[in-house]
C-alpha positions in Angstrom: -69.7 90.2 122.6 -70.7 93.6 121.6 -71.0 94.1 117.8 -68.6 97.0 116.9 -71.1 98.2 114.3 -73.7 98.8 116.9 -74.2 102.1 118.8 -75.7 103.0 122.1 -78.7 104.6 120.4 -82.1 103.2 121.5 -84.2 101.6 118.8 -86.8 104.2 118.0 -89.3 104.8 115.2 -89.0 108.3 113.6 -92.1 110.4 114.3 -91.5 113.4 112.1 -93.3 113.7 108.8 -91.5 113.8 105.5 -89.0 111.8 103.6 -87.3 109.0 105.5 -83.5 109.7 105.7 -80.5 107.4 106.3 -80.3 108.9 109.8 -83.9 107.7 110.5 -82.9 104.2 109.4 -79.8 104.3 111.7 -81.8 105.4 114.7 -84.5 102.8 114.0 -81.9 100.0 113.7 -79.8 101.3 116.6 -76.6 101.6 114.5 -74.4 104.4 113.2 -75.2 106.1 109.9 -72.0 104.8 108.4 -73.1 101.3 109.1 -76.3 101.8 107.2 -74.3 103.2 104.3 -72.0 100.2 104.3 -74.9 97.8 104.3 -76.6 99.5 101.4 -73.4 100.0 99.4 -71.7 96.7 100.2 -68.4 98.5 100.5 -67.5 96.9 103.9 -68.3 93.6 105.5 -71.0 93.9 108.1 -72.1 91.1 110.4 -75.1 89.1 109.2 -77.2 90.1 112.3 -76.5 93.8 111.9 -77.1 93.7 108.1 -80.4 92.0 108.7 -81.4 94.5 111.3 -80.6 97.4 109.0 -82.4 95.9 106.0 -85.4 95.3 108.3 -85.5 98.9 109.2 -85.1 100.0 105.6 -88.2 97.9 104.7 -90.2 99.0 107.7 -89.6 102.7 107.2 -89.8 102.6 103.4 -86.4 104.2 102.9 -85.2 104.8 99.3 -81.6 105.9 98.8 -81.4 109.2 96.9 -80.5 108.5 93.3 -78.1 111.4 93.1 -76.3 110.3 96.2 -75.9 106.8 94.8 -74.5 108.2 91.6 -72.0 110.4 93.4 -70.9 107.5 95.5 -70.4 105.0 92.7 -69.8 107.3 89.7 -72.8 105.7 88.1 -76.3 106.9 87.3 -77.8 103.4 87.6 -79.7 104.1 84.4 -79.2 102.6 80.9 -80.6 103.8 77.7 -82.6 101.6 75.4 -82.5 103.1 71.9 -85.5 101.8 70.1 -86.4 104.2 67.2 -90.0 103.8 66.1 -89.8 103.4 62.3 -92.0 102.4 59.5 -92.7 98.7 59.2 -91.9 97.8 62.9 -94.4 95.7 64.7 -94.9 97.4 68.1 -96.3 94.5 70.2 -93.2 92.4 69.5 -90.9 95.4 70.1 -92.5 96.0 73.4 -91.7 92.4 74.4 -88.1 93.1 73.9 -88.4 96.5 75.7 -90.2 94.8 78.6 -87.5 92.1 78.9 -84.7 94.8 78.9 -86.5 96.8 81.6 -87.3 93.8 83.8 -83.8 92.5 83.7 -82.2 95.9 84.2 -84.2 96.3 87.4 -82.7 93.0 88.7 -79.4 94.8 88.5 -80.8 97.9 90.2 -80.8 99.9 87.0 -83.6 102.0 85.5 -84.2 102.3 81.7 -84.3 105.5 79.7 -86.3 104.7 76.5 -85.2 106.7 73.5 -87.7 106.3 70.6 -86.7 109.2 68.3 -85.0 108.2 65.1 -82.0 110.4 65.4 -79.2 108.0 64.2 -75.7 108.7 65.6 -76.6 112.2 66.8 -79.2 110.7 69.2 -76.6 108.3 70.6 -74.1 111.1 70.9 -76.6 113.3 72.7 -77.6 110.6 75.2 -73.9 109.7 75.9 -72.8 113.3 76.4 -75.5 114.0 78.9 -73.9 111.6 81.4 -77.4 110.4 82.3 -76.7 106.7 81.5 -74.1 104.1 82.4 -74.6 102.1 79.1 -76.6 101.8 76.0 -78.7 99.0 74.4 -79.5 99.5 70.7 -82.3 97.9 68.7 -83.4 97.8 65.1 -79.9 97.3 63.9 -79.1 97.7 60.2 -76.6 95.8 58.2 -74.6 99.0 57.6 -75.8 100.8 60.7 -74.5 104.4 60.9 -74.6 104.2 64.7 -72.1 101.4 65.0 -68.9 103.5 64.3 -69.9 105.9 67.1 -70.5 103.1 69.6 -66.9 101.9 69.1 -65.7 105.4 70.3 -67.9 105.9 73.3 -66.8 105.7 76.9 -70.1 104.1 77.8 -70.4 100.3 77.1 -73.1 99.2 74.6 -74.8 96.1 73.4 -76.7 95.7 70.2 -79.8 93.6 69.9 -79.2 92.6 66.3 -76.2 92.2 64.1 -74.7 94.6 61.6 -72.6 93.2 58.8 -69.3 94.3 60.5 -69.4 93.2 64.2 -65.8 94.1 64.9 -65.5 96.1 68.1 -69.2 95.8 69.2 -71.1 93.4 71.3 -74.2 91.8 69.7 -76.9 89.4 70.7 -79.9 88.1 68.8 -81.8 85.1 67.5 -79.8 83.4 64.7 -82.3 84.6 62.0 -80.2 83.2 59.2 -80.5 79.8 60.7 -84.2 80.4 61.4 -84.9 81.0 57.7 -83.0 77.9 56.8 -84.8 75.8 59.4 -88.2 76.8 58.1 -87.2 75.6 54.6 -85.8 72.4 55.9 -88.9 71.7 57.8 -91.2 72.2 54.8 -89.0 70.2 52.5 -89.0 67.3 55.0 -92.8 67.3 54.5 -92.4 67.0 50.8 -92.9 70.6 49.7 -90.9 71.7 46.7 -92.4 75.1 45.9 -92.0 77.5 48.8 -92.4 81.3 49.2 -91.0 83.7 51.8 -93.4 86.5 52.7 -91.1 88.9 54.6 -91.2 92.2 56.3 -92.7 95.4 54.9 -90.6 97.0 52.1 -89.4 99.9 54.3 -87.6 97.3 56.6 -85.7 96.0 53.6 -85.0 99.5 52.3 -83.3 100.3 55.6 -81.3 97.0 55.2 -82.4 95.9 58.6 -80.3 93.0 59.9 -82.9 90.5 61.1 -84.9 90.7 57.8 -81.9 90.5 55.6 -80.5 87.5 57.5 -83.7 85.6 57.4 -83.9 86.1 53.7 -80.3 85.0 53.3 -80.9 81.8 55.2 -84.1 81.1 53.3 -82.4 81.7 49.9 -79.3 79.6 50.7 -81.5 76.7 51.8 -83.7 76.6 48.7 -80.6 76.8 46.5 -78.9 74.0 48.2 -82.0 71.8 48.3 -82.8 72.6 44.7 -86.5 73.6 45.1 -88.6 76.3 43.5 -89.0 79.5 45.6 -90.2 83.0 45.6 -89.3 85.9 48.0 -91.5 89.0 48.5 -91.8 91.8 51.0 -95.3 92.0 52.5 -97.0 95.1 53.9 -99.1 94.9 57.1 -102.6 95.9 56.0 -105.3 93.4 54.9 -105.8 94.9 51.4 -102.1 95.0 50.6 -101.7 91.4 51.9 -104.5 90.2 49.8 -103.0 91.8 46.7 -99.6 90.3 47.4 -101.1 86.8 47.9 -103.2 87.0 44.8 -100.2 88.0 42.7 -98.1 85.3 44.2 -100.6 82.6 43.6 -101.2 83.8 40.0 -97.5 83.5 39.3 -97.0 80.2 41.3 -100.3 78.2 41.1 -98.5 75.1 42.4 -97.1 76.9 45.5 -97.6 74.5 48.4 -95.9 76.2 51.4 -95.2 79.7 52.8 -92.7 81.0 55.3 -94.0 84.2 57.0 -91.6 86.6 58.7 -94.0 89.4 59.4 -95.9 89.2 62.6 -98.4 92.0 61.8 -99.4 90.2 58.5 -99.9 86.7 59.9 -103.7 86.9 60.4 -104.2 88.7 57.1 -102.2 86.1 55.2 -104.3 83.3 56.6 -107.5 85.2 55.7 -106.2 86.0 52.2 -105.4 82.3 51.5 -109.0 81.3 52.5 -110.5 84.1 50.4 -108.4 82.9 47.4 -109.6 79.3 47.8 -106.5 77.9 49.5 -107.0 75.9 52.7 -104.3 75.8 55.4 -102.8 73.3 55.7 -104.6 71.1 53.2 -103.6 73.2 50.2 -100.8 75.4 51.6 -98.6 74.7 54.6 -97.5 77.8 56.6 -94.6 78.3 59.0 -94.0 81.6 60.7 -91.1 83.3 62.6 -93.0 84.9 65.5 -93.8 84.8 69.2 -95.5 81.6 70.5 -98.6 83.5 71.7 -99.2 84.7 68.2 -98.7 81.2 66.6 -101.0 79.6 69.1 -103.9 82.0 69.0 -104.7 81.8 65.2 -106.6 79.1 63.5 -105.1 76.8 62.6 -102.2 77.1 65.0 -99.0 77.9 63.3 -95.8 75.9 63.1 -93.3 78.5 64.1 -89.8 79.5 65.1 -90.0 81.4 68.4 -88.7 84.9 68.6 -87.2 84.7 72.1 -87.6 88.3 73.2 -87.2 87.5 76.9 -84.0 85.5 76.4 -82.5 88.2 74.1 -83.4 91.0 76.5 -82.0 89.1 79.5 -78.7 88.3 77.7 -78.4 91.9 76.4 -78.5 93.2 80.0 -76.2 90.5 81.4 -73.6 91.4 78.7 -74.0 95.1 79.4 -73.6 94.6 83.2 -70.5 92.5 82.7 -69.0 95.3 80.5 -69.9 97.9 83.1 -68.0 95.8 85.7 -64.9 95.5 83.5 -65.4 91.8 82.6 -64.8 90.2 79.3 -67.8 89.3 77.1 -68.3 87.4 73.8 -68.5 89.8 70.9 -71.4 87.8 69.3 -74.1 85.8 71.0 -76.5 84.0 68.6 -79.4 82.2 70.1 -80.2 78.9 68.3 -83.7 78.9 66.8 -86.3 76.4 67.9 -89.1 75.3 65.5 -92.3 74.0 67.0 -94.5 72.0 64.5 -98.3 72.7 64.9 -101.4 72.4 62.8 -100.4 74.6 59.9 -97.8 72.4 58.3 -98.4 68.9 57.0 -97.0 66.5 54.5 -97.7 67.5 51.0 -100.3 65.3 49.3 -99.2 63.4 46.3 
C-alpha cells in the first residue's frame, strides 16, 4: 500500500551550496514539505516509516529549523531566562553548577537559556518579560522579602524560583531544605557528644540582603541547639584567608571549649581548616567540622569533610520540569523542598571525654 504521506519525488541529495531548507529535506526524503513540517512539529500523526525517513534526512543534511519560524508556529520563543544576579558574597563555582543544571535540562526540552546577571531587581524582570524573548523565567538568589516576587505573580510568563521567600503564596519554589540541613548538622554533632557548636555562615553581605538559603540554615541551626540545650555561637564569615583567620581567632578566644563547627560558606572551607591548624586546633581530634557544600569540595580537602550535599543538579532539573509543566498548562506543587542528606567523613568524630 502506498503511504499517503509520500510523493512521487525521487530521493535526491541537494547539490546547491548554502543553508539547508525544509524543501531540501523533503526532496531528500521523497516526501511533501508539509510532511516534514508535521514530523518536526508533531502536529499530525505520521507513519513510523515515513517519520524515520524524514528524521534520517534531517540528520544527513544537517537541517536546523529556523528559530523564528518555530516561534511563529508555536507562539513560543523556545528560550527561558535564568536570572542570576552576580552579587557580593556569592560563590561563583557553586552558582555555575546550578546554572549548568538549568541549561542542560532546558536543552532536553528544546529550550535555550538567556542568562541575566545584572542586579536590576524587578525592573530587570519586567524588561526581560516585556521583550517577548522568553517563554518563562527561573530566578536565583532569592531573598526572604524579595522585591521581585510581587512582579512574578503578575507576569503572563510562568516562573520558578530556586529558593524560598518568606511568603510563597502565588509563586513556585524549589530548593534544598536548608532549614532541615542546619538542624541535621547539629543533630549529627550532638550524636557524637559535642555540646559546644558554632555556625560559620555566609559573608555578611548575604545576611544583609536577607538571602533565603542563609537565613533558613541559621534558623534550623538555632532551633536545634535551643531544643537540644547545647552551647552555640553563630557568626558570618568572609571569604578571604585573613578575614577567616581573624574570625576563627576571635571565636576560639570567646569559646575555648568549642568542639565542633558547622560551615555554610563554600568559599571559606579551606581557609577555615587552615586557620584551625594555625591556631593549634586539629581536625577532627580537637574540633569536628561539618559543611553544607557540594560533594566534590567535601572530598578534595584534607581531612575529607562530613557534609550535607548541595544538590545543584537535582534542583536545576526540578526547576526546569516545573517550568515546563507550567508552560504546558499543567498543575504544579507550589513548594518543592529536597530532603538533605548528610554523609559522614573524616572530619567529624566522637568527642573525647
